[in-house]
C-alpha positions as CSV (number, residue, x, y, z in Angstrom):
1,M,-37.5,-9.8,241.0
2,G,-36.5,-8.7,237.4
3,M,-32.8,-6.9,237.7
4,A,-32.6,-3.3,238.2
5,T,-32.9,-0.4,235.7
6,D,-30.2,2.1,234.9
7,Y,-32.8,4.9,233.8
8,D,-29.8,7.5,233.6
9,A,-28.0,5.4,230.6
10,P,-28.1,6.2,227.5
11,R,-30.6,4.0,225.9
12,K,-29.9,1.6,222.4
13,T,-31.3,2.3,219.1
14,D,-32.5,-0.6,216.7
15,E,-28.9,1.1,214.6
16,D,-26.3,0.6,217.8
17,T,-27.3,-3.1,218.3
18,D,-24.6,-5.4,216.2
19,S,-24.3,-9.0,215.2
20,I,-22.4,-11.5,216.7
21,Q,-20.6,-11.7,213.7
22,A,-19.5,-8.0,213.6
23,L,-18.6,-7.6,216.9
24,Q,-15.8,-10.7,216.3
25,E,-15.3,-9.1,213.8
26,R,-13.7,-6.4,215.3
27,V,-12.1,-8.2,217.9
28,P,-8.7,-9.6,217.2
29,D,-9.2,-14.0,217.5
30,K,-5.5,-14.1,218.7
31,M,-6.1,-13.0,221.9
32,S,-9.1,-15.6,222.3
33,G,-6.9,-18.4,223.5
34,V,-4.6,-16.4,225.8
35,V,-5.2,-16.4,229.3
36,D,-3.8,-13.8,231.8
37,V,-2.2,-15.7,234.6
38,D,-0.9,-12.4,235.8
39,D,-3.6,-10.6,236.7
40,A,-4.8,-7.9,238.9
41,D,-7.3,-10.0,240.8
42,N,-4.7,-12.8,241.8
43,P,-1.8,-10.9,242.7
44,G,1.3,-13.0,243.0
45,F,4.0,-12.3,246.3
46,E,7.3,-13.5,245.2
47,L,10.1,-13.6,248.4
48,G,13.1,-13.1,246.3
49,G,13.9,-17.1,246.3
50,S,14.0,-17.3,250.3
51,D,13.3,-20.4,251.6
52,L,11.5,-19.7,254.4
53,S,9.5,-22.8,255.4
54,D,11.7,-23.9,258.0
55,L,10.9,-20.2,259.9
56,D,9.2,-20.7,263.3
57,L,6.5,-17.9,263.5
58,D,5.0,-17.2,266.8
59,V,3.2,-14.2,267.7
60,V,2.6,-13.2,271.4
61,V,-0.9,-11.8,272.0
62,L,-1.4,-9.1,274.4
63,P,-4.4,-8.9,276.3
64,P,-5.9,-5.2,276.6
65,Q,-3.8,-3.1,279.1
66,A,-5.4,-1.2,281.4
67,D,-4.4,2.1,278.8
68,E,-6.4,1.1,276.2
69,F,-10.2,0.4,275.1
70,T,-11.6,-1.0,271.5
71,C,-13.9,1.1,269.7
72,V,-17.2,0.3,268.7
73,N,-16.8,1.7,265.3
74,C,-13.8,0.8,264.4
75,F,-12.8,-2.1,266.1
76,L,-9.0,-0.7,266.9
77,V,-7.3,-1.2,270.0
78,K,-6.9,2.5,270.9
79,L,-4.8,4.3,273.7
80,Q,-7.0,6.2,276.5
81,S,-6.0,10.0,274.9
82,Q,-7.9,8.7,272.3
83,F,-11.0,8.3,273.8
84,D,-13.7,10.1,272.9
85,H,-17.0,9.1,274.6
86,D,-18.8,6.1,275.5
87,T,-21.9,4.9,273.6
88,K,-24.9,2.7,274.7
89,L,-23.1,-0.5,272.4
90,G,-19.2,1.2,274.0
91,P,-16.2,3.2,274.2
92,L,-15.7,5.5,270.6
93,C,-12.7,6.8,269.5
94,S,-11.8,10.6,268.7
95,E,-11.4,9.7,264.7
96,C,-15.0,7.7,264.6
97,A,-16.4,11.1,266.6
98,A,-15.4,13.1,264.2
């Protein structure tokens, strides 16, 4: 399998192709050795200096209640007031049915 071709993209002509030397002259070399530690792909989360290592984080998970259902489309637990209709796969909420 080859790579997909975008036929709508503008095509380069021979005049558009630049040598590596020409590209390197355009880009300043001062950025070549710099590593951006605070990039958007790896956001850092700081807790303001609080030490939470001794904090016990227990979560109580309740079983489904009688007035709740899980939507088969969005997989959220909803109240029966948000029920729209049953499908062959299960209940559907009013937001997903719209």
